[in-house]
VEXVEX-560861 format. One record per residue (C-alpha): residue number from 0; x, y, z; residue in three letters. Coordinates in Angstrom, 1 decimal. Layout:
<nukes>
<num = NUM&c1 = X&c2 = Y&c3 = Z&residuo = ala>
...
</nukes>
This chain:
<nukes>
<num = 0&c1 = 4.1&c2 = 0.7&c3 = 15.4&residuo = met>
<num = 1&c1 = 5.7&c2 = -2.8&c3 = 15.0&residuo = asp>
<num = 2&c1 = 5.7&c2 = -3.7&c3 = 11.3&residuo = arg>
<num = 3&c1 = 4.6&c2 = -7.2&c3 = 12.3&residuo = thr>
<num = 4&c1 = 1.2&c2 = -5.7&c3 = 13.4&residuo = lys>
<num = 5&c1 = 0.9&c2 = -3.9&c3 = 10.1&residuo = ile>
<num = 6&c1 = 1.6&c2 = -7.0&c3 = 8.0&residuo = phe>
<num = 7&c1 = -1.0&c2 = -8.9&c3 = 10.1&residuo = gln>
<num = 8&c1 = -3.6&c2 = -6.4&c3 = 9.1&residuo = ala>
<num = 9&c1 = -2.8&c2 = -6.5&c3 = 5.3&residuo = val>
<num = 10&c1 = -5.1&c2 = -8.2&c3 = 2.8&residuo = asp>
<num = 11&c1 = -2.3&c2 = -8.7&c3 = 0.2&residuo = his>
<num = 12&c1 = -4.1&c2 = -7.8&c3 = -2.9&residuo = thr>
<num = 13&c1 = -3.9&c2 = -8.4&c3 = -6.6&residuo = leu>
<num = 14&c1 = -7.1&c2 = -7.7&c3 = -8.6&residuo = leu>
<num = 15&c1 = -5.7&c2 = -6.4&c3 = -11.9&residuo = ala>
<num = 16&c1 = -7.5&c2 = -7.6&c3 = -15.0&residuo = gln>
<num = 17&c1 = -4.2&c2 = -8.8&c3 = -16.4&residuo = thr>
<num = 18&c1 = -3.2&c2 = -10.9&c3 = -13.3&residuo = ala>
<num = 19&c1 = -1.7&c2 = -14.3&c3 = -14.3&residuo = thr>
<num = 20&c1 = -1.4&c2 = -17.4&c3 = -12.2&residuo = trp>
<num = 21&c1 = 2.3&c2 = -16.9&c3 = -11.8&residuo = glu>
<num = 22&c1 = 1.6&c2 = -13.4&c3 = -10.3&residuo = glu>
<num = 23&c1 = -1.1&c2 = -14.8&c3 = -8.0&residuo = ile>
<num = 24&c1 = 1.2&c2 = -17.6&c3 = -6.8&residuo = arg>
<num = 25&c1 = 3.9&c2 = -15.0&c3 = -6.1&residuo = gln>
<num = 26&c1 = 1.6&c2 = -12.9&c3 = -3.9&residuo = ile>
<num = 27&c1 = 0.5&c2 = -16.1&c3 = -2.1&residuo = cys>
<num = 28&c1 = 4.2&c2 = -16.8&c3 = -1.4&residuo = asp>
<num = 29&c1 = 4.8&c2 = -13.2&c3 = -0.3&residuo = asp>
<num = 30&c1 = 1.8&c2 = -13.3&c3 = 2.0&residuo = ala>
<num = 31&c1 = 3.1&c2 = -16.5&c3 = 3.6&residuo = leu>
<num = 32&c1 = 6.6&c2 = -14.9&c3 = 4.0&residuo = ala>
<num = 33&c1 = 5.3&c2 = -11.8&c3 = 5.7&residuo = tyr>
<num = 34&c1 = 2.4&c2 = -13.4&c3 = 7.6&residuo = his>
<num = 35&c1 = -0.3&c2 = -11.1&c3 = 6.2&residuo = thr>
<num = 36&c1 = -4.0&c2 = -11.5&c3 = 7.1&residuo = ala>
<num = 37&c1 = -5.0&c2 = -12.9&c3 = 3.7&residuo = ser>
<num = 38&c1 = -4.5&c2 = -12.7&c3 = 0.0&residuo = val>
<num = 39&c1 = -7.3&c2 = -10.9&c3 = -1.9&residuo = cys>
<num = 40&c1 = -7.5&c2 = -12.2&c3 = -5.5&residuo = ile>
<num = 41&c1 = -10.0&c2 = -12.5&c3 = -8.4&residuo = pro>
<num = 42&c1 = -12.7&c2 = -15.2&c3 = -8.1&residuo = pro>
<num = 43&c1 = -11.3&c2 = -17.1&c3 = -11.0&residuo = ser>
<num = 44&c1 = -8.1&c2 = -17.9&c3 = -9.1&residuo = tyr>
<num = 45&c1 = -9.7&c2 = -18.8&c3 = -5.7&residuo = val>
<num = 46&c1 = -9.8&c2 = -22.6&c3 = -6.2&residuo = lys>
<num = 47&c1 = -6.3&c2 = -22.8&c3 = -7.5&residuo = arg>
<num = 48&c1 = -4.9&c2 = -20.5&c3 = -4.8&residuo = ala>
<num = 49&c1 = -6.8&c2 = -22.4&c3 = -2.0&residuo = ala>
<num = 50&c1 = -5.4&c2 = -25.7&c3 = -3.2&residuo = glu>
<num = 51&c1 = -1.9&c2 = -24.1&c3 = -3.4&residuo = tyr>
<num = 52&c1 = -2.1&c2 = -22.6&c3 = 0.0&residuo = leu>
<num = 53&c1 = -3.7&c2 = -25.6&c3 = 1.6&residuo = ala>
<num = 54&c1 = -5.0&c2 = -23.8&c3 = 4.6&residuo = gly>
<num = 55&c1 = -1.7&c2 = -21.9&c3 = 5.3&residuo = arg>
<num = 56&c1 = -3.2&c2 = -18.5&c3 = 4.4&residuo = met>
<num = 57&c1 = -6.7&c2 = -17.1&c3 = 4.2&residuo = ala>
<num = 58&c1 = -8.1&c2 = -16.6&c3 = 0.7&residuo = val>
<num = 59&c1 = -10.2&c2 = -13.5&c3 = 0.2&residuo = cys>
<num = 60&c1 = -12.1&c2 = -12.7&c3 = -3.0&residuo = thr>
<num = 61&c1 = -14.4&c2 = -10.0&c3 = -4.4&residuo = val>
<num = 62&c1 = -18.1&c2 = -10.1&c3 = -5.3&residuo = ile>
<num = 63&c1 = -20.0&c2 = -7.7&c3 = -7.6&residuo = gly>
<num = 64&c1 = -16.6&c2 = -6.2&c3 = -8.4&residuo = phe>
<num = 65&c1 = -15.8&c2 = -3.5&c3 = -9.1&residuo = pro>
<num = 66&c1 = -19.1&c2 = -1.6&c3 = -9.9&residuo = asn>
<num = 67&c1 = -21.6&c2 = -3.3&c3 = -7.6&residuo = gly>
<num = 68&c1 = -24.5&c2 = -3.2&c3 = -10.0&residuo = tyr>
<num = 69&c1 = -25.0&c2 = -6.9&c3 = -10.5&residuo = gln>
<num = 70&c1 = -28.3&c2 = -8.2&c3 = -9.3&residuo = thr>
<num = 71&c1 = -28.5&c2 = -9.7&c3 = -5.8&residuo = thr>
<num = 72&c1 = -29.1&c2 = -13.1&c3 = -7.3&residuo = ala>
<num = 73&c1 = -25.9&c2 = -12.9&c3 = -9.2&residuo = val>
<num = 74&c1 = -24.0&c2 = -11.7&c3 = -6.1&residuo = lys>
<num = 75&c1 = -25.4&c2 = -14.6&c3 = -4.1&residuo = cys>
<num = 76&c1 = -24.3&c2 = -17.1&c3 = -6.8&residuo = phe>
<num = 77&c1 = -20.8&c2 = -15.6&c3 = -6.9&residuo = glu>
<num = 78&c1 = -20.5&c2 = -15.8&c3 = -3.2&residuo = thr>
<num = 79&c1 = -21.7&c2 = -19.4&c3 = -3.0&residuo = lys>
<num = 80&c1 = -19.3&c2 = -20.3&c3 = -5.9&residuo = asp>
<num = 81&c1 = -16.4&c2 = -18.5&c3 = -4.2&residuo = ala>
<num = 82&c1 = -17.0&c2 = -20.3&c3 = -0.9&residuo = leu>
<num = 83&c1 = -17.4&c2 = -23.7&c3 = -2.7&residuo = asp>
<num = 84&c1 = -14.0&c2 = -23.0&c3 = -4.3&residuo = asn>
<num = 85&c1 = -12.3&c2 = -22.4&c3 = -1.0&residuo = gly>
<num = 86&c1 = -12.6&c2 = -18.7&c3 = -0.2&residuo = ala>
<num = 87&c1 = -12.4&c2 = -17.8&c3 = 3.5&residuo = asp>
<num = 88&c1 = -13.4&c2 = -14.1&c3 = 3.2&residuo = glu>
<num = 89&c1 = -15.7&c2 = -12.2&c3 = 0.9&residuo = ile>
<num = 90&c1 = -15.5&c2 = -8.5&c3 = -0.1&residuo = asp>
<num = 91&c1 = -18.7&c2 = -7.4&c3 = -1.7&residuo = met>
<num = 92&c1 = -19.5&c2 = -4.2&c3 = -3.5&residuo = val>
<num = 93&c1 = -22.8&c2 = -2.5&c3 = -2.7&residuo = ile>
<num = 94&c1 = -25.2&c2 = -1.2&c3 = -5.4&residuo = asn>
<num = 95&c1 = -24.3&c2 = 2.4&c3 = -5.3&residuo = ile>
<num = 96&c1 = -27.3&c2 = 3.4&c3 = -7.4&residuo = gly>
<num = 97&c1 = -29.5&c2 = 2.0&c3 = -4.7&residuo = asp>
<num = 98&c1 = -27.7&c2 = 4.2&c3 = -2.2&residuo = leu>
<num = 99&c1 = -28.1&c2 = 7.3&c3 = -4.4&residuo = lys>
<num = 100&c1 = -31.8&c2 = 6.5&c3 = -4.8&residuo = asp>
<num = 101&c1 = -32.1&c2 = 6.0&c3 = -1.0&residuo = lys>
<num = 102&c1 = -33.3&c2 = 2.5&c3 = -1.5&residuo = asn>
<num = 103&c1 = -31.7&c2 = 1.5&c3 = 1.8&residuo = tyr>
<num = 104&c1 = -33.8&c2 = -1.6&c3 = 2.5&residuo = ala>
<num = 105&c1 = -32.6&c2 = -3.2&c3 = -0.8&residuo = ala>
<num = 106&c1 = -29.0&c2 = -2.6&c3 = 0.2&residuo = ile>
<num = 107&c1 = -29.4&c2 = -4.0&c3 = 3.7&residuo = glu>
<num = 108&c1 = -31.4&c2 = -7.0&c3 = 2.4&residuo = asp>
<num = 109&c1 = -28.6&c2 = -7.8&c3 = -0.1&residuo = glu>
<num = 110&c1 = -25.9&c2 = -7.6&c3 = 2.5&residuo = ile>
<num = 111&c1 = -28.0&c2 = -9.8&c3 = 4.9&residuo = arg>
<num = 112&c1 = -28.4&c2 = -12.4&c3 = 2.1&residuo = lys>
<num = 113&c1 = -24.7&c2 = -12.6&c3 = 1.4&residuo = leu>
<num = 114&c1 = -23.9&c2 = -12.7&c3 = 5.1&residuo = lys>
<num = 115&c1 = -26.3&c2 = -15.6&c3 = 5.5&residuo = glu>
<num = 116&c1 = -24.4&c2 = -17.4&c3 = 2.8&residuo = ile>
<num = 117&c1 = -21.1&c2 = -16.6&c3 = 4.4&residuo = cys>
<num = 118&c1 = -22.1&c2 = -17.9&c3 = 7.8&residuo = gly>
<num = 119&c1 = -19.1&c2 = -17.7&c3 = 10.1&residuo = gln>
<num = 120&c1 = -16.8&c2 = -16.6&c3 = 7.3&residuo = lys>
<num = 121&c1 = -16.0&c2 = -12.9&c3 = 7.1&residuo = ile>
<num = 122&c1 = -18.0&c2 = -10.5&c3 = 4.9&residuo = leu>
<num = 123&c1 = -16.6&c2 = -7.1&c3 = 4.1&residuo = lys>
<num = 124&c1 = -18.9&c2 = -4.5&c3 = 2.5&residuo = val>
<num = 125&c1 = -17.2&c2 = -2.1&c3 = 0.0&residuo = ile>
<num = 126&c1 = -19.1&c2 = 1.2&c3 = -0.3&residuo = ile>
<num = 127&c1 = -16.7&c2 = 3.1&c3 = -2.7&residuo = glu>
<num = 128&c1 = -16.3&c2 = 6.2&c3 = -0.5&residuo = thr>
<num = 129&c1 = -14.9&c2 = 8.4&c3 = -3.3&residuo = cys>
<num = 130&c1 = -18.4&c2 = 8.4&c3 = -5.0&residuo = leu>
<num = 131&c1 = -20.3&c2 = 9.2&c3 = -1.8&residuo = leu>
<num = 132&c1 = -21.3&c2 = 12.2&c3 = 0.3&residuo = thr>
<num = 133&c1 = -20.5&c2 = 12.1&c3 = 4.0&residuo = asp>
<num = 134&c1 = -24.2&c2 = 11.7&c3 = 4.6&residuo = glu>
<num = 135&c1 = -24.2&c2 = 8.6&c3 = 2.4&residuo = glu>
<num = 136&c1 = -21.1&c2 = 7.2&c3 = 4.1&residuo = lys>
<num = 137&c1 = -22.8&c2 = 7.6&c3 = 7.5&residuo = ile>
<num = 138&c1 = -25.9&c2 = 5.9&c3 = 6.2&residuo = lys>
<num = 139&c1 = -23.8&c2 = 3.0&c3 = 5.0&residuo = met>
<num = 140&c1 = -22.2&c2 = 2.8&c3 = 8.5&residuo = cys>
<num = 141&c1 = -25.7&c2 = 2.3&c3 = 9.9&residuo = gln>
<num = 142&c1 = -26.8&c2 = -0.2&c3 = 7.2&residuo = ile>
<num = 143&c1 = -23.7&c2 = -2.3&c3 = 7.5&residuo = val>
<num = 144&c1 = -24.1&c2 = -2.3&c3 = 11.3&residuo = thr>
<num = 145&c1 = -27.7&c2 = -3.4&c3 = 11.0&residuo = ala>
<num = 146&c1 = -27.0&c2 = -6.1&c3 = 8.4&residuo = ser>
<num = 147&c1 = -24.6&c2 = -8.2&c3 = 10.5&residuo = gly>
<num = 148&c1 = -21.7&c2 = -7.9&c3 = 8.1&residuo = ala>
<num = 149&c1 = -18.2&c2 = -8.0&c3 = 9.7&residuo = asp>
<num = 150&c1 = -16.5&c2 = -5.1&c3 = 8.0&residuo = phe>
<num = 151&c1 = -17.2&c2 = -1.8&c3 = 6.2&residuo = ile>
<num = 152&c1 = -14.5&c2 = -1.2&c3 = 3.5&residuo = lys>
<num = 153&c1 = -13.7&c2 = 2.1&c3 = 1.8&residuo = thr>
<num = 154&c1 = -12.9&c2 = 1.3&c3 = -1.7&residuo = ser>
<num = 155&c1 = -12.4&c2 = -1.1&c3 = -4.6&residuo = thr>
<num = 156&c1 = -9.2&c2 = 0.7&c3 = -5.8&residuo = gly>
<num = 157&c1 = -10.8&c2 = 0.8&c3 = -9.3&residuo = phe>
<num = 158&c1 = -12.7&c2 = 4.1&c3 = -9.0&residuo = ser>
<num = 159&c1 = -11.6&c2 = 7.8&c3 = -8.7&residuo = lys>
<num = 160&c1 = -9.7&c2 = 7.5&c3 = -5.4&residuo = ala>
<num = 161&c1 = -9.1&c2 = 5.1&c3 = -2.5&residuo = gly>
<num = 162&c1 = -9.1&c2 = 5.3&c3 = 1.2&residuo = ala>
<num = 163&c1 = -8.6&c2 = 8.5&c3 = 3.1&residuo = thr>
<num = 164&c1 = -7.9&c2 = 9.2&c3 = 6.8&residuo = phe>
<num = 165&c1 = -11.0&c2 = 11.2&c3 = 7.0&residuo = asp>
<num = 166&c1 = -13.2&c2 = 8.3&c3 = 5.8&residuo = asp>
<num = 167&c1 = -11.8&c2 = 5.9&c3 = 8.4&residuo = ile>
<num = 168&c1 = -12.3&c2 = 8.6&c3 = 11.1&residuo = ala>
<num = 169&c1 = -15.9&c2 = 9.0&c3 = 9.9&residuo = leu>
<num = 170&c1 = -16.5&c2 = 5.3&c3 = 10.0&residuo = phe>
<num = 171&c1 = -15.1&c2 = 5.0&c3 = 13.5&residuo = ala>
<num = 172&c1 = -17.5&c2 = 7.7&c3 = 14.7&residuo = ala>
<num = 173&c1 = -20.6&c2 = 6.0&c3 = 13.2&residuo = his>
<num = 174&c1 = -20.2&c2 = 2.2&c3 = 12.9&residuo = val>
<num = 175&c1 = -21.9&c2 = 0.1&c3 = 15.6&residuo = gly>
<num = 176&c1 = -20.2&c2 = -2.3&c3 = 18.0&residuo = pro>
<num = 177&c1 = -18.6&c2 = -5.3&c3 = 16.4&residuo = gly>
<num = 178&c1 = -18.2&c2 = -3.7&c3 = 12.9&residuo = val>
<num = 179&c1 = -14.6&c2 = -3.5&c3 = 11.9&residuo = arg>
<num = 180&c1 = -13.1&c2 = -1.2&c3 = 9.2&residuo = met>
<num = 181&c1 = -10.9&c2 = -1.9&c3 = 6.2&residuo = lys>
<num = 182&c1 = -9.1&c2 = 0.9&c3 = 4.4&residuo = ala>
<num = 183&c1 = -8.2&c2 = 0.0&c3 = 0.8&residuo = ala>
<num = 184&c1 = -6.7&c2 = 1.8&c3 = -2.2&residuo = gly>
<num = 185&c1 = -3.9&c2 = 4.3&c3 = -2.2&residuo = gly>
<num = 186&c1 = -2.0&c2 = 3.0&c3 = 0.9&residuo = ile>
<num = 187&c1 = 1.4&c2 = 4.0&c3 = -0.3&residuo = arg>
<num = 188&c1 = 3.7&c2 = 3.7&c3 = 2.8&residuo = ser>
<num = 189&c1 = 4.2&c2 = 2.2&c3 = 6.2&residuo = phe>
<num = 190&c1 = 3.4&c2 = 5.6&c3 = 7.6&residuo = ala>
<num = 191&c1 = 0.0&c2 = 5.6&c3 = 5.8&residuo = asp>
<num = 192&c1 = -0.7&c2 = 2.1&c3 = 7.0&residuo = ala>
<num = 193&c1 = 0.2&c2 = 3.0&c3 = 10.6&residuo = glu>
<num = 194&c1 = -2.1&c2 = 6.1&c3 = 10.5&residuo = lys>
<num = 195&c1 = -5.0&c2 = 4.1&c3 = 9.2&residuo = phe>
<num = 196&c1 = -4.6&c2 = 1.6&c3 = 12.0&residuo = met>
<num = 197&c1 = -4.3&c2 = 4.3&c3 = 14.6&residuo = glu>
<num = 198&c1 = -7.6&c2 = 5.7&c3 = 13.3&residuo = leu>
<num = 199&c1 = -9.2&c2 = 2.3&c3 = 13.9&residuo = gly>
<num = 200&c1 = -8.8&c2 = 0.3&c3 = 10.7&residuo = ala>
<num = 201&c1 = -8.0&c2 = -3.4&c3 = 11.4&residuo = ser>
<num = 202&c1 = -7.6&c2 = -4.4&c3 = 7.8&residuo = arg>
<num = 203&c1 = -5.6&c2 = -2.8&c3 = 5.0&residuo = leu>
<num = 204&c1 = -6.2&c2 = -3.7&c3 = 1.3&residuo = gly>
<num = 205&c1 = -2.9&c2 = -3.1&c3 = -0.4&residuo = thr>
<num = 206&c1 = -0.1&c2 = -4.6&c3 = -2.4&residuo = ser>
<num = 207&c1 = 2.3&c2 = -1.8&c3 = -1.7&residuo = arg>
<num = 208&c1 = 3.3&c2 = -2.6&c3 = 1.8&residuo = ile>
<num = 209&c1 = 4.7&c2 = -6.0&c3 = 1.0&residuo = val>
<num = 210&c1 = 6.4&c2 = -4.6&c3 = -2.1&residuo = lys>
<num = 211&c1 = 8.0&c2 = -1.9&c3 = 0.0&residuo = leu>
<num = 212&c1 = 9.3&c2 = -4.5&c3 = 2.5&residuo = ala>
<num = 213&c1 = 10.7&c2 = -6.7&c3 = -0.3&residuo = lys>
<num = 214&c1 = 12.4&c2 = -3.7&c3 = -1.9&residuo = ala>
<num = 215&c1 = 14.0&c2 = -2.8&c3 = 1.4&residuo = glu>
<num = 216&c1 = 15.1&c2 = -6.4&c3 = 2.0&residuo = gln>
<num = 217&c1 = 16.7&c2 = -6.5&c3 = -1.5&residuo = asn>
<num = 218&c1 = 18.4&c2 = -3.1&c3 = -1.4&residuo = ser>
</nukes>
């Protein structure tokens, strides 16, 4: 696969608690250099990054991150705030406890509310696959499809494990028309990225791909 296609699928990500503005600015520069899909950064840096990028690169941020157990009202406020600050894309974390409790209506209602706030801007729904059974993953495919969200996303990268090939294959078999898939966490090589895309993922949440390309360029 052409590496250009891989870069174009990458949400170049830095969500570490210790992230500094200098580091955020660097991933913005790298994203521009490699023509990635977006930068995915903490909400506190969205306004500054959006001003720095000035429309040259999509800015993605995270809501209810990383545990997902904030109230819907808090997630709605976070989303509005992020969009007001210049975010172009929103990656939200579901309430996993609600899923375990089979409180499916609450999950769908929450996603619908955030999508309404996002309007035409992209909403991705993080379900944290490493904490779920296959039955729960399939149920979330159905809920995300019904909710009108744009993407289902595997992982935060802050739990026990990240994306697996099996998870993306499972998503592909169960999401409805128009729902795209994002693999995130643990994408360690161009071969991994290519495999995820061959399975149907159209976005990749990773910092490793650009780092690998830069290392090759500097070697």
